[in-house]
The first five atom37 places (N, CA, C, CB, O) and aatype in JSON, in Angstrom:
{
  "aatype": [12, 1, 1, 1, 1, 2, 14, 17, 0, 10, 0, 18, 10, 10, 19, 7, 10, 19, 13, 10, 10, 9, 0, 19, 0, 19, 0, 0, 16, 0, 16, 1, 19, 3, 3, 10, 9, 14, 9, 19, 10, 7, 7, 19, 14, 7, 10, 19, 10, 16, 9, 1, 0, 14, 12, 18, 7, 19, 0, 13, 7, 3, 16, 7, 10, 11, 18, 15, 7, 10, 10, 2, 15, 1, 15, 18, 16, 17, 15, 6, 9, 5, 6, 19, 1, 14, 0, 19, 19, 15, 7, 16, 10, 13, 15, 15, 16, 19, 14, 6, 10, 10, 10, 0, 15, 7, 11, 16, 3, 5, 13, 14, 12, 10, 0, 7, 18, 7, 15, 7, 2, 16, 14, 2, 5, 1, 9, 6, 5, 10, 19, 0, 6, 10, 6, 6, 0, 1, 15, 15, 0, 10, 15, 15, 0, 1],
  "atom_mask": [
    [1, 1, 1, 1, 1],
    [1, 1, 1, 1, 1],
    [1, 1, 1, 1, 1],
    [1, 1, 1, 1, 1],
    [1, 1, 1, 1, 1],
    [1, 1, 1, 1, 1],
    [1, 1, 1, 1, 1],
    [1, 1, 1, 1, 1],
    [1, 1, 1, 1, 1],
    [1, 1, 1, 1, 1],
    [1, 1, 1, 1, 1],
    [1, 1, 1, 1, 1],
    [1, 1, 1, 1, 1],
    [1, 1, 1, 1, 1],
    [1, 1, 1, 1, 1],
    [1, 1, 1, 0, 1],
    [1, 1, 1, 1, 1],
    [1, 1, 1, 1, 1],
    [1, 1, 1, 1, 1],
    [1, 1, 1, 1, 1],
    [1, 1, 1, 1, 1],
    [1, 1, 1, 1, 1],
    [1, 1, 1, 1, 1],
    [1, 1, 1, 1, 1],
    [1, 1, 1, 1, 1],
    [1, 1, 1, 1, 1],
    [1, 1, 1, 1, 1],
    [1, 1, 1, 1, 1],
    [1, 1, 1, 1, 1],
    [1, 1, 1, 1, 1],
    [1, 1, 1, 1, 1],
    [1, 1, 1, 1, 1],
    [1, 1, 1, 1, 1],
    [1, 1, 1, 1, 1],
    [1, 1, 1, 1, 1],
    [1, 1, 1, 1, 1],
    [1, 1, 1, 1, 1],
    [1, 1, 1, 1, 1],
    [1, 1, 1, 1, 1],
    [1, 1, 1, 1, 1],
    [1, 1, 1, 1, 1],
    [1, 1, 1, 0, 1],
    [1, 1, 1, 0, 1],
    [1, 1, 1, 1, 1],
    [1, 1, 1, 1, 1],
    [1, 1, 1, 0, 1],
    [1, 1, 1, 1, 1],
    [1, 1, 1, 1, 1],
    [1, 1, 1, 1, 1],
    [1, 1, 1, 1, 1],
    [1, 1, 1, 1, 1],
    [1, 1, 1, 1, 1],
    [1, 1, 1, 1, 1],
    [1, 1, 1, 1, 1],
    [1, 1, 1, 1, 1],
    [1, 1, 1, 1, 1],
    [1, 1, 1, 0, 1],
    [1, 1, 1, 1, 1],
    [1, 1, 1, 1, 1],
    [1, 1, 1, 1, 1],
    [1, 1, 1, 0, 1],
    [1, 1, 1, 1, 1],
    [1, 1, 1, 1, 1],
    [1, 1, 1, 0, 1],
    [1, 1, 1, 1, 1],
    [1, 1, 1, 1, 1],
    [1, 1, 1, 1, 1],
    [1, 1, 1, 1, 1],
    [1, 1, 1, 0, 1],
    [1, 1, 1, 1, 1],
    [1, 1, 1, 1, 1],
    [1, 1, 1, 1, 1],
    [1, 1, 1, 1, 1],
    [1, 1, 1, 1, 1],
    [1, 1, 1, 1, 1],
    [1, 1, 1, 1, 1],
    [1, 1, 1, 1, 1],
    [1, 1, 1, 1, 1],
    [1, 1, 1, 1, 1],
    [1, 1, 1, 1, 1],
    [1, 1, 1, 1, 1],
    [1, 1, 1, 1, 1],
    [1, 1, 1, 1, 1],
    [1, 1, 1, 1, 1],
    [1, 1, 1, 1, 1],
    [1, 1, 1, 1, 1],
    [1, 1, 1, 1, 1],
    [1, 1, 1, 1, 1],
    [1, 1, 1, 1, 1],
    [1, 1, 1, 1, 1],
    [1, 1, 1, 0, 1],
    [1, 1, 1, 1, 1],
    [1, 1, 1, 1, 1],
    [1, 1, 1, 1, 1],
    [1, 1, 1, 1, 1],
    [1, 1, 1, 1, 1],
    [1, 1, 1, 1, 1],
    [1, 1, 1, 1, 1],
    [1, 1, 1, 1, 1],
    [1, 1, 1, 1, 1],
    [1, 1, 1, 1, 1],
    [1, 1, 1, 1, 1],
    [1, 1, 1, 1, 1],
    [1, 1, 1, 1, 1],
    [1, 1, 1, 1, 1],
    [1, 1, 1, 0, 1],
    [1, 1, 1, 1, 1],
    [1, 1, 1, 1, 1],
    [1, 1, 1, 1, 1],
    [1, 1, 1, 1, 1],
    [1, 1, 1, 1, 1],
    [1, 1, 1, 1, 1],
    [1, 1, 1, 1, 1],
    [1, 1, 1, 1, 1],
    [1, 1, 1, 1, 1],
    [1, 1, 1, 0, 1],
    [1, 1, 1, 1, 1],
    [1, 1, 1, 0, 1],
    [1, 1, 1, 1, 1],
    [1, 1, 1, 0, 1],
    [1, 1, 1, 1, 1],
    [1, 1, 1, 1, 1],
    [1, 1, 1, 1, 1],
    [1, 1, 1, 1, 1],
    [1, 1, 1, 1, 1],
    [1, 1, 1, 1, 1],
    [1, 1, 1, 1, 1],
    [1, 1, 1, 1, 1],
    [1, 1, 1, 1, 1],
    [1, 1, 1, 1, 1],
    [1, 1, 1, 1, 1],
    [1, 1, 1, 1, 1],
    [1, 1, 1, 1, 1],
    [1, 1, 1, 1, 1],
    [1, 1, 1, 1, 1],
    [1, 1, 1, 1, 1],
    [1, 1, 1, 1, 1],
    [1, 1, 1, 1, 1],
    [1, 1, 1, 1, 1],
    [1, 1, 1, 1, 1],
    [1, 1, 1, 1, 1],
    [1, 1, 1, 1, 1],
    [1, 1, 1, 1, 1],
    [1, 1, 1, 1, 1],
    [1, 1, 1, 1, 1],
    [1, 1, 1, 1, 1]
  ],
  "atom_positions": [
    [[27.64, 19.61, 37.79], [26.87, 19.44, 36.56], [26.03, 20.7, 36.36], [25.97, 18.15, 36.61], [25.28, 21.1, 37.25]],
    [[26.14, 21.31, 35.21], [25.35, 22.5, 34.87], [24.11, 22.07, 34.1], [26.19, 23.52, 34.04], [24.11, 21.07, 33.39]],
    [[23.06, 22.85, 34.25], [21.79, 22.52, 33.6], [21.24, 23.76, 32.91], [20.77, 21.96, 34.62], [21.21, 24.84, 33.49]],
    [[20.79, 23.59, 31.67], [20.15, 24.66, 30.93], [18.77, 24.18, 30.51], [21.0, 25.09, 29.69], [18.61, 23.07, 29.99]],
    [[17.77, 25.02, 30.75], [16.39, 24.66, 30.44], [15.81, 25.58, 29.39], [15.52, 24.69, 31.69], [16.31, 26.68, 29.15]],
    [[14.76, 25.1, 28.77], [14.01, 25.91, 27.83], [13.23, 26.95, 28.62], [13.05, 25.03, 26.96], [12.58, 26.6, 29.61]],
    [[13.27, 28.22, 28.23], [12.51, 29.23, 28.96], [10.99, 29.01, 28.88], [12.84, 30.6, 28.45], [10.24, 29.58, 29.67]],
    [[10.55, 28.2, 27.95], [9.13, 27.91, 27.8], [8.67, 26.75, 28.67], [8.82, 27.61, 26.35], [7.49, 26.39, 28.64]],
    [[9.56, 26.15, 29.44], [9.2, 24.99, 30.27], [8.08, 25.33, 31.25], [10.42, 24.48, 31.03], [7.21, 24.5, 31.51]],
    [[8.09, 26.53, 31.81], [7.03, 26.94, 32.73], [5.69, 27.02, 32.0], [7.37, 28.29, 33.37], [4.66, 26.62, 32.54]],
    [[5.7, 27.54, 30.78], [4.47, 27.61, 29.99], [3.95, 26.21, 29.67], [4.7, 28.4, 28.68], [2.75, 25.96, 29.73]],
    [[4.86, 25.28, 29.33], [4.45, 23.9, 29.07], [3.82, 23.29, 30.31], [5.66, 23.06, 28.62], [2.81, 22.58, 30.22]],
    [[4.4, 23.55, 31.47], [3.86, 23.03, 32.72], [2.46, 23.59, 32.98], [4.8, 23.37, 33.89], [1.55, 22.84, 33.35]],
    [[2.29, 24.89, 32.79], [0.98, 25.5, 33.04], [-0.08, 25.01, 32.05], [1.1, 27.02, 32.96], [-1.22, 24.77, 32.44]],
    [[0.28, 24.86, 30.78], [-0.66, 24.32, 29.8], [-1.02, 22.88, 30.16], [-0.06, 24.38, 28.37], [-2.19, 22.5, 30.06]],
    [[-0.04, 22.1, 30.58], [-0.31, 20.73, 31.0], [-1.25, 20.68, 32.19], [0.0, 0.0, 0.0], [-2.16, 19.85, 32.24]],
    [[-1.04, 21.57, 33.15], [-1.92, 21.61, 34.32], [-3.35, 21.99, 33.94], [-1.38, 22.59, 35.35], [-4.3, 21.43, 34.48]],
    [[-3.5, 22.95, 33.01], [-4.84, 23.35, 32.56], [-5.55, 22.17, 31.9], [-4.75, 24.53, 31.58], [-6.7, 21.89, 32.21]],
    [[-4.85, 21.48, 30.99], [-5.46, 20.33, 30.33], [-5.81, 19.24, 31.34], [-4.52, 19.77, 29.25], [-6.87, 18.62, 31.24]],
    [[-4.93, 19.02, 32.29], [-5.17, 18.0, 33.3], [-6.36, 18.37, 34.18], [-3.92, 17.79, 34.15], [-7.19, 17.51, 34.49]],
    [[-6.46, 19.61, 34.59], [-7.59, 20.05, 35.42], [-8.92, 19.98, 34.67], [-7.35, 21.47, 35.92], [-9.94, 19.62, 35.25]],
    [[-8.9, 20.32, 33.39], [-10.12, 20.21, 32.58], [-10.55, 18.75, 32.48], [-9.89, 20.8, 31.16], [-11.73, 18.44, 32.62]],
    [[-9.59, 17.87, 32.26], [-9.92, 16.45, 32.16], [-10.46, 15.92, 33.49], [-8.68, 15.64, 31.75], [-11.39, 15.1, 33.49]],
    [[-9.9, 16.36, 34.6], [-10.4, 15.92, 35.92], [-11.8, 16.46, 36.16], [-9.45, 16.39, 37.04], [-12.65, 15.75, 36.7]],
    [[-12.05, 17.71, 35.78], [-13.38, 18.3, 35.96], [-14.42, 17.58, 35.11], [-13.37, 19.79, 35.6], [-15.54, 17.34, 35.57]],
    [[-14.06, 17.24, 33.88], [-14.98, 16.49, 33.02], [-15.21, 15.1, 33.59], [-14.44, 16.4, 31.58], [-16.33, 14.59, 33.57]],
    [[-14.16, 14.47, 34.1], [-14.3, 13.13, 34.68], [-15.18, 13.14, 35.91], [-12.92, 12.55, 35.02], [-15.91, 12.19, 36.17]],
    [[-15.12, 14.22, 36.68], [-15.92, 14.29, 37.9], [-17.41, 14.42, 37.6], [-15.47, 15.47, 38.74], [-18.25, 14.0, 38.39]],
    [[-17.72, 15.0, 36.45], [-19.13, 15.2, 36.1], [-19.58, 14.28, 34.98], [-19.38, 16.64, 35.69], [-20.67, 14.44, 34.44]],
    [[-18.76, 13.31, 34.62], [-19.08, 12.42, 33.5], [-20.26, 11.51, 33.84], [-17.85, 11.56, 33.11], [-20.31, 10.9, 34.91]],
    [[-21.2, 11.45, 32.91], [-22.35, 10.56, 33.1], [-22.51, 9.6, 31.93], [-23.62, 11.38, 33.28], [-23.27, 8.64, 32.02]],
    [[-21.8, 9.87, 30.83], [-21.92, 9.02, 29.63], [-20.54, 8.55, 29.19], [-22.63, 9.77, 28.48], [-19.52, 9.07, 29.62]],
    [[-20.55, 7.56, 28.34], [-19.31, 7.04, 27.78], [-18.68, 8.08, 26.85], [-19.55, 5.72, 27.03], [-17.46, 8.12, 26.71]],
    [[-19.5, 8.91, 26.22], [-18.97, 9.95, 25.32], [-18.09, 10.95, 26.05], [-20.12, 10.68, 24.64], [-17.26, 11.62, 25.43]],
    [[-18.25, 11.07, 27.34], [-17.44, 12.01, 28.11], [-16.0, 11.54, 28.25], [-18.05, 12.21, 29.49], [-15.14, 12.31, 28.68]],
    [[-15.72, 10.29, 27.91], [-14.36, 9.78, 27.99], [-13.45, 10.39, 26.92], [-14.37, 8.27, 27.86], [-12.24, 10.46, 27.1]],
    [[-14.03, 10.82, 25.81], [-13.23, 11.37, 24.71], [-12.45, 12.61, 25.15], [-14.12, 11.71, 23.51], [-11.24, 12.64, 24.97]],
    [[-13.1, 13.64, 25.73], [-12.3, 14.79, 26.18], [-11.37, 14.46, 27.34], [-13.2, 15.92, 26.57], [-10.34, 15.11, 27.52]],
    [[-11.74, 13.46, 28.13], [-10.85, 13.07, 29.23], [-9.55, 12.52, 28.66], [-11.53, 12.01, 30.14], [-8.47, 12.88, 29.13]],
    [[-9.64, 11.66, 27.65], [-8.44, 11.07, 27.05], [-7.68, 12.11, 26.22], [-8.81, 9.87, 26.16], [-6.46, 12.19, 26.31]],
    [[-8.41, 12.91, 25.42], [-7.75, 13.89, 24.56], [-7.09, 15.02, 25.35], [-8.74, 14.47, 23.59], [-6.1, 15.58, 24.89]],
    [[-7.61, 15.36, 26.49], [-7.02, 16.42, 27.3], [-6.16, 15.91, 28.44], [0.0, 0.0, 0.0], [-5.15, 16.51, 28.78]],
    [[-6.57, 14.8, 29.02], [-5.88, 14.29, 30.2], [-4.52, 13.69, 29.92], [0.0, 0.0, 0.0], [-3.58, 13.92, 30.67]],
    [[-4.41, 12.92, 28.85], [-3.13, 12.26, 28.55], [-2.05, 13.28, 28.18], [-3.31, 11.25, 27.39], [-0.97, 13.25, 28.76]],
    [[-2.32, 14.2, 27.22], [-1.29, 15.22, 26.95], [-1.02, 16.11, 28.16], [-1.71, 16.08, 25.77], [0.12, 16.51, 28.4]],
    [[-2.06, 16.42, 28.92], [-1.87, 17.24, 30.11], [-0.98, 16.55, 31.13], [0.0, 0.0, 0.0], [-0.13, 17.19, 31.75]],
    [[-1.17, 15.27, 31.31], [-0.35, 14.51, 32.25], [1.1, 14.45, 31.78], [-0.91, 13.1, 32.42], [2.02, 14.63, 32.58]],
    [[1.3, 14.2, 30.48], [2.67, 14.13, 29.94], [3.37, 15.47, 30.1], [2.64, 13.71, 28.44], [4.51, 15.52, 30.55]],
    [[2.69, 16.57, 29.73], [3.31, 17.89, 29.88], [3.59, 18.23, 31.33], [2.41, 18.95, 29.27], [4.65, 18.78, 31.64]],
    [[2.67, 17.91, 32.21], [2.85, 18.24, 33.63], [4.02, 17.47, 34.23], [1.57, 17.94, 34.41], [4.77, 18.02, 35.04]],
    [[4.18, 16.22, 33.86], [5.26, 15.4, 34.42], [6.6, 15.73, 33.79], [4.94, 13.92, 34.24], [7.61, 15.82, 34.49]],
    [[6.63, 15.91, 32.46], [7.9, 16.07, 31.76], [8.44, 17.5, 31.72], [7.75, 15.58, 30.39], [9.65, 17.69, 31.62]],
    [[7.56, 18.51, 31.79], [8.02, 19.9, 31.64], [9.13, 20.29, 32.61], [6.86, 20.82, 31.81], [10.06, 20.97, 32.19]],
    [[9.07, 19.91, 33.87], [10.17, 20.29, 34.76], [11.51, 19.63, 34.41], [9.82, 19.95, 36.18], [12.55, 20.06, 34.89]],
    [[11.48, 18.59, 33.58], [12.7, 17.87, 33.23], [13.31, 18.29, 31.9], [12.41, 16.41, 33.2], [14.43, 17.88, 31.59]],
    [[12.6, 19.1, 31.11], [13.12, 19.52, 29.8], [14.46, 20.21, 29.98], [12.13, 20.45, 29.08], [14.65, 20.98, 30.93]],
    [[15.38, 19.96, 29.08], [16.64, 20.69, 29.1], [17.82, 19.78, 28.86], [0.0, 0.0, 0.0], [17.69, 18.62, 28.48]],
    [[18.98, 20.36, 29.08], [20.22, 19.63, 28.92], [21.08, 19.85, 30.15], [20.97, 20.07, 27.62], [21.21, 20.98, 30.64]],
    [[21.65, 18.78, 30.66], [22.58, 18.84, 31.78], [23.94, 18.38, 31.27], [22.1, 17.95, 33.0], [24.03, 17.37, 30.57]],
    [[24.98, 19.11, 31.62], [26.3, 18.75, 31.12], [27.35, 19.01, 32.18], [26.64, 19.52, 29.83], [27.22, 19.9, 33.02]],
    [[28.4, 18.21, 32.11], [29.49, 18.3, 33.09], [30.76, 17.73, 32.52], [0.0, 0.0, 0.0], [30.95, 17.73, 31.3]],
    [[31.63, 17.24, 33.39], [32.93, 16.73, 32.96], [32.83, 15.43, 32.16], [33.8, 16.51, 34.16], [33.68, 15.17, 31.31]],
    [[31.81, 14.63, 32.42], [31.73, 13.33, 31.76], [30.96, 13.35, 30.45], [31.1, 12.34, 32.69], [31.21, 12.52, 29.58]],
    [[30.04, 14.28, 30.3], [29.24, 14.33, 29.08], [27.98, 15.14, 29.28], [0.0, 0.0, 0.0], [27.93, 16.03, 30.12]],
    [[26.97, 14.83, 28.49], [25.72, 15.57, 28.6], [24.53, 14.63, 28.54], [25.62, 16.61, 27.5], [24.61, 13.52, 28.01]],
    [[23.42, 15.12, 29.09], [22.16, 14.39, 29.05], [21.07, 15.35, 28.62], [21.82, 13.74, 30.44], [20.88, 16.4, 29.23]],
    [[20.36, 14.99, 27.55], [19.27, 15.79, 27.02], [17.95, 15.13, 27.41], [19.38, 15.95, 25.48], [17.78, 13.92, 27.23]],
    [[17.03, 15.92, 27.94], [15.7, 15.42, 28.27], [14.69, 16.18, 27.43], [15.39, 15.58, 29.79], [14.55, 17.39, 27.56]],
    [[13.98, 15.46, 26.57], [12.98, 16.05, 25.7], [11.58, 15.73, 26.18], [0.0, 0.0, 0.0], [11.36, 15.44, 27.35]],
    [[10.63, 15.77, 25.25], [9.23, 15.56, 25.61], [8.98, 14.13, 26.07], [8.34, 15.91, 24.44], [8.4, 13.92, 27.14]],
    [[9.39, 13.15, 25.29], [9.09, 11.76, 25.62], [10.32, 10.89, 25.85], [8.27, 11.16, 24.54], [10.19, 9.73, 26.21]],
    [[11.51, 11.45, 25.63], [12.69, 10.61, 25.78], [13.87, 11.42, 26.31], [13.05, 9.97, 24.44], [13.83, 12.65, 26.37]],
    [[14.9, 10.71, 26.69], [16.15, 11.31, 27.15], [17.3, 10.59, 26.46], [16.29, 11.22, 28.72], [17.22, 9.4, 26.16]],
    [[18.37, 11.34, 26.21], [19.55, 10.76, 25.58], [20.79, 11.24, 26.32], [19.62, 11.13, 24.07], [20.85, 12.39, 26.76]],
    [[21.76, 10.37, 26.45], [23.02, 10.72, 27.11], [24.18, 10.43, 26.18], [23.19, 9.96, 28.44], [24.17, 9.44, 25.44]],
    [[25.19, 11.29, 26.23], [26.4, 11.1, 25.43], [27.6, 11.45, 26.29], [26.37, 11.97, 24.14], [27.55, 12.38, 27.09]],
    [[28.68, 10.7, 26.12], [29.95, 11.11, 26.72], [30.61, 12.08, 25.75], [30.88, 9.87, 27.02], [30.28, 12.09, 24.56]],
    [[31.54, 12.89, 26.24], [32.18, 13.88, 25.38], [33.0, 13.2, 24.28], [33.08, 14.81, 26.2], [33.18, 13.78, 23.21]],
    [[33.49, 12.0, 24.51], [34.27, 11.31, 23.49], [33.4, 10.87, 22.31], [34.96, 10.09, 24.09], [33.91, 10.64, 21.21]],
    [[32.09, 10.75, 22.53], [31.17, 10.4, 21.44], [30.8, 11.6, 20.57], [29.92, 9.76, 22.01], [30.27, 11.44, 19.47]],
    [[31.08, 12.8, 21.07], [30.66, 14.03, 20.39], [31.85, 14.65, 19.71], [30.01, 15.02, 21.38], [32.86, 14.96, 20.35]],
    [[31.74, 14.85, 18.4], [32.82, 15.46, 17.63], [32.72, 16.98, 17.65], [32.79, 14.95, 16.18], [33.73, 17.68, 17.71]],
    [[31.49, 17.5, 17.6], [31.29, 18.96, 17.56], [29.89, 19.3, 18.04], [31.53, 19.51, 16.13], [28.95, 18.52, 17.86]],
    [[29.75, 20.47, 18.65], [28.45, 21.01, 19.03], [28.27, 22.27, 18.19], [28.34, 21.31, 20.59], [29.14, 23.14, 18.19]],
    [[27.16, 22.38, 17.49], [26.94, 23.52, 16.6], [25.46, 23.88, 16.56], [27.46, 23.23, 15.19], [24.6, 23.05, 16.86]],
    [[25.17, 25.12, 16.18], [23.76, 25.49, 16.0], [23.28, 25.04, 14.62], [23.57, 27.01, 16.17], [24.04, 25.1, 13.65]],
    [[22.05, 24.61, 14.54], [21.46, 24.23, 13.26], [20.18, 25.03, 13.07], [21.17, 22.68, 13.19], [19.4, 25.18, 14.01]],
    [[19.97, 25.53, 11.88], [18.77, 26.31, 11.58], [17.77, 25.39, 10.89], [19.1, 27.55, 10.69], [18.06, 24.78, 9.87]],
    [[16.59, 25.32, 11.47], [15.5, 24.54, 10.9], [14.48, 25.54, 10.39], [14.86, 23.54, 11.96], [13.85, 26.24, 11.18]],
    [[14.31, 25.6, 9.07], [13.41, 26.61, 8.51], [12.0, 26.06, 8.4], [13.91, 27.08, 7.14], [11.78, 24.87, 8.2]],
    [[11.06, 26.97, 8.53], [9.65, 26.64, 8.42], [8.97, 27.63, 7.5], [0.0, 0.0, 0.0], [9.63, 28.49, 6.91]],
    [[7.67, 27.53, 7.36], [6.95, 28.43, 6.48], [6.84, 29.84, 7.03], [5.58, 27.89, 6.21], [7.01, 30.81, 6.29]],
    [[6.57, 29.97, 8.33], [6.4, 31.3, 8.92], [7.65, 31.83, 9.6], [5.27, 31.26, 9.91], [7.95, 33.02, 9.51]],
    [[8.37, 30.97, 10.27], [9.57, 31.4, 10.98], [10.55, 30.25, 11.03], [9.23, 31.89, 12.41], [10.22, 29.11, 10.68]],
    [[11.75, 30.56, 11.46], [12.77, 29.52, 11.55], [13.14, 29.31, 13.01], [14.02, 29.9, 10.72], [12.89, 30.17, 13.86]],
    [[13.74, 28.18, 13.29], [14.2, 27.91, 14.65], [15.66, 27.48, 14.6], [13.33, 26.81, 15.33], [16.12, 26.86, 13.64]],
    [[16.36, 27.83, 15.64], [17.75, 27.42, 15.78], [17.81, 26.42, 16.92], [18.69, 28.65, 16.05], [17.32, 26.69, 18.02]],
    [[18.4, 25.27, 16.66], [18.48, 24.22, 17.67], [19.94, 23.82, 17.87], [17.63, 22.99, 17.26], [20.73, 23.88, 16.93]],
    [[20.3, 23.42, 19.08], [21.63, 22.84, 19.28], [21.69, 21.48, 18.57], [21.95, 22.69, 20.81], [20.76, 20.68, 18.63]],
    [[22.8, 21.25, 17.9], [22.98, 20.0, 17.17], [24.33, 19.4, 17.52], [22.85, 20.23, 15.64], [25.34, 20.1, 17.56]],
    [[24.33, 18.11, 17.76], [25.57, 17.39, 18.03], [25.99, 16.66, 16.77], [25.4, 16.41, 19.21], [25.19, 15.96, 16.15]],
    [[27.24, 16.81, 16.4], [27.83, 15.98, 15.36], [28.57, 14.88, 16.09], [28.77, 16.8, 14.38], [29.57, 15.13, 16.76]],
    [[28.08, 13.66, 15.96], [28.65, 12.54, 16.71], [29.84, 11.95, 15.97], [27.58, 11.46, 16.95], [29.98, 12.13, 14.76]],
    [[30.69, 11.27, 16.7], [31.88, 10.64, 16.11], [31.49, 9.58, 15.08], [32.74, 10.0, 17.21], [32.27, 9.29, 14.18]],
    [[30.3, 9.02, 15.2], [29.83, 8.02, 14.25], [29.39, 8.64, 12.92], [28.67, 7.23, 14.85], [29.08, 7.92, 11.97]],
    [[29.35, 9.98, 12.85], [28.93, 10.65, 11.63], [27.47, 11.07, 11.66], [0.0, 0.0, 0.0], [27.02, 11.82, 10.78]],
    [[26.73, 10.61, 12.63], [25.31, 10.99, 12.75], [25.19, 12.33, 13.45], [24.51, 9.91, 13.53], [26.14, 12.81, 14.07]],
    [[24.02, 12.94, 13.33], [23.74, 14.18, 14.05], [22.55, 13.96, 14.97], [23.48, 15.35, 13.07], [21.7, 13.11, 14.71]],
    [[22.49, 14.74, 16.03], [21.38, 14.67, 16.97], [21.01, 16.1, 17.34], [21.74, 13.83, 18.24], [21.84, 16.85, 17.85]],
    [[19.76, 16.47, 17.08], [19.28, 17.8, 17.4], [18.45, 17.76, 18.68], [18.46, 18.38, 16.24], [17.84, 16.75, 19.0]],
    [[18.44, 18.89, 19.4], [17.68, 19.01, 20.64], [16.51, 19.97, 20.41], [18.59, 19.52, 21.79], [16.62, 21.15, 20.72]],
    [[15.39, 19.47, 19.89], [14.28, 20.37, 19.52], [13.6, 21.05, 20.7], [13.26, 19.6, 18.75], [13.03, 22.13, 20.52]],
    [[13.63, 20.47, 21.88], [12.96, 21.11, 23.02], [13.71, 22.34, 23.51], [12.8, 20.12, 24.16], [13.19, 23.09, 24.34]],
    [[14.93, 22.55, 23.03], [15.71, 23.72, 23.42], [15.75, 24.76, 22.31], [17.13, 23.3, 23.78], [16.55, 25.7, 22.37]],
    [[14.91, 24.62, 21.3], [14.94, 25.5, 20.14], [14.68, 26.96, 20.52], [13.92, 25.05, 19.11], [13.95, 27.27, 21.45]],
    [[15.31, 27.83, 19.76], [15.07, 29.26, 19.86], [14.49, 29.72, 18.54], [0.0, 0.0, 0.0], [14.96, 29.31, 17.48]],
    [[13.49, 30.56, 18.59], [12.75, 30.92, 17.38], [13.04, 32.35, 16.98], [11.25, 30.72, 17.58], [13.38, 33.19, 17.81]],
    [[12.89, 32.61, 15.69], [13.07, 33.95, 15.16], [12.63, 33.98, 13.7], [0.0, 0.0, 0.0], [12.23, 32.97, 13.13]],
    [[12.73, 35.15, 13.13], [12.38, 35.27, 11.72], [13.63, 35.62, 10.94], [11.27, 36.34, 11.5], [14.55, 36.25, 11.47]],
    [[13.66, 35.23, 9.69], [14.82, 35.51, 8.86], [16.0, 34.62, 9.21], [0.0, 0.0, 0.0], [15.84, 33.53, 9.76]],
    [[17.19, 35.11, 8.88], [18.41, 34.34, 9.13], [19.18, 34.82, 10.34], [19.31, 34.39, 7.92], [20.35, 34.49, 10.5]],
    [[18.54, 35.6, 11.21], [19.2, 36.09, 12.41], [19.36, 34.95, 13.41], [18.4, 37.26, 13.04], [18.37, 34.33, 13.79]],
    [[20.58, 34.66, 13.83], [20.76, 33.56, 14.79], [20.17, 33.91, 16.15], [22.25, 33.22, 14.93], [20.2, 35.06, 16.57]],
    [[19.65, 32.92, 16.82], [19.09, 33.09, 18.15], [20.23, 33.16, 19.15], [18.1, 31.93, 18.5], [21.03, 32.23, 19.26]],
    [[20.32, 34.27, 19.89], [21.44, 34.5, 20.81], [21.48, 33.48, 21.95], [21.37, 35.9, 21.38], [22.55, 33.06, 22.38]],
    [[20.31, 33.08, 22.44], [20.27, 32.1, 23.54], [20.86, 30.77, 23.1], [18.82, 31.9, 24.02], [21.6, 30.13, 23.85]],
    [[20.54, 30.36, 21.89], [21.07, 29.08, 21.37], [22.56, 29.21, 21.07], [20.31, 28.65, 20.1], [23.32, 28.27, 21.32]],
    [[22.98, 30.36, 20.54], [24.41, 30.57, 20.28], [25.2, 30.47, 21.58], [24.64, 31.95, 19.61], [26.28, 29.88, 21.6]],
    [[24.67, 31.04, 22.66], [25.34, 31.0, 23.95], [25.37, 29.57, 24.5], [24.65, 31.94, 24.94], [26.39, 29.13, 25.04]],
    [[24.25, 28.85, 24.37], [24.2, 27.46, 24.85], [25.18, 26.59, 24.08], [22.78, 26.89, 24.71], [25.87, 25.77, 24.68]],
    [[25.25, 26.76, 22.77], [26.19, 25.98, 21.95], [27.62, 26.29, 22.37], [25.99, 26.28, 20.45], [28.45, 25.39, 22.47]],
    [[27.91, 27.56, 22.62], [29.26, 27.94, 23.05], [29.6, 27.3, 24.4], [29.38, 29.48, 23.14], [30.72, 26.83, 24.59]],
    [[28.65, 27.28, 25.33], [28.89, 26.65, 26.64], [29.12, 25.15, 26.49], [27.7, 26.9, 27.58], [30.02, 24.59, 27.12]],
    [[28.31, 24.5, 25.65], [28.47, 23.05, 25.44], [29.81, 22.74, 24.78], [27.32, 22.5, 24.6], [30.49, 21.8, 25.17]],
    [[30.18, 23.54, 23.78], [31.44, 23.31, 23.08], [32.63, 23.57, 24.01], [31.54, 24.22, 21.83], [33.63, 22.85, 23.96]],
    [[32.52, 24.58, 24.86], [33.59, 24.86, 25.83], [33.71, 23.72, 26.84], [33.32, 26.2, 26.56], [34.83, 23.32, 27.19]],
    [[32.59, 23.21, 27.32], [32.63, 22.07, 28.25], [33.22, 20.84, 27.59], [31.22, 21.76, 28.78], [33.98, 20.1, 28.21]],
    [[32.88, 20.61, 26.33], [33.43, 19.47, 25.6], [34.93, 19.6, 25.43], [32.75, 19.33, 24.22], [35.69, 18.67, 25.69]],
    [[35.35, 20.77, 25.0], [36.79, 21.01, 24.77], [37.6, 20.87, 26.06], [37.01, 22.4, 24.18], [38.65, 20.24, 26.07]],
    [[37.09, 21.46, 27.15], [37.85, 21.37, 28.41], [37.87, 19.95, 28.96], [37.25, 22.31, 29.45], [38.88, 19.52, 29.52]],
    [[36.77, 19.21, 28.8], [36.73, 17.83, 29.28], [37.68, 16.95, 28.47], [35.3, 17.27, 29.2], [38.35, 16.08, 29.03]],
    [[37.75, 17.17, 27.16], [38.64, 16.36, 26.33], [40.1, 16.73, 26.57], [38.3, 16.54, 24.84], [40.96, 15.85, 26.56]],
    [[40.4, 18.02, 26.78], [41.79, 18.41, 27.02], [42.27, 17.95, 28.4], [41.93, 19.93, 26.9], [43.45, 17.63, 28.56]],
    [[41.39, 17.91, 29.4], [41.81, 17.43, 30.72], [41.93, 15.91, 30.76], [40.81, 17.88, 31.8], [42.61, 15.37, 31.63]],
    [[41.29, 15.21, 29.82], [41.38, 13.75, 29.77], [42.7, 13.3, 29.16], [40.21, 13.18, 28.98], [43.1, 12.15, 29.33]],
    [[43.35, 14.21, 28.44], [44.61, 13.82, 27.76], [45.79, 13.88, 28.65], [44.86, 14.68, 26.59], [46.9, 13.59, 28.22]]
  ]
}
């Protein structure tokens, strides 16, 4: 099983640790009920980022793929996936390219935690390479199943 991660996963982990440490420091010196607000506002996101950041990414092999995002994970077999393609999500300042699955049911599923960012209409090379790897794994798995 091959695994591809977001290059920003380490940054997410470090930001989560900073928020978590700040919340612990505030909790250690808390003397009033008002001190609970920064503990909750910093501690909960910090805990989520610290726990989930090492798991961000997509793992794929002969049977299918599994995507792990911020709060959820999704798994698909290759027979459920009709095509893997890059999708451009435009924004006000910059655009992002995300891997997108076209499912056999006609629905699409995007992987936002693996997004690659850029300006203009230039495709993100990292995402193009990831899409090519996923499509190659899908094609080889389907051809060997026949």
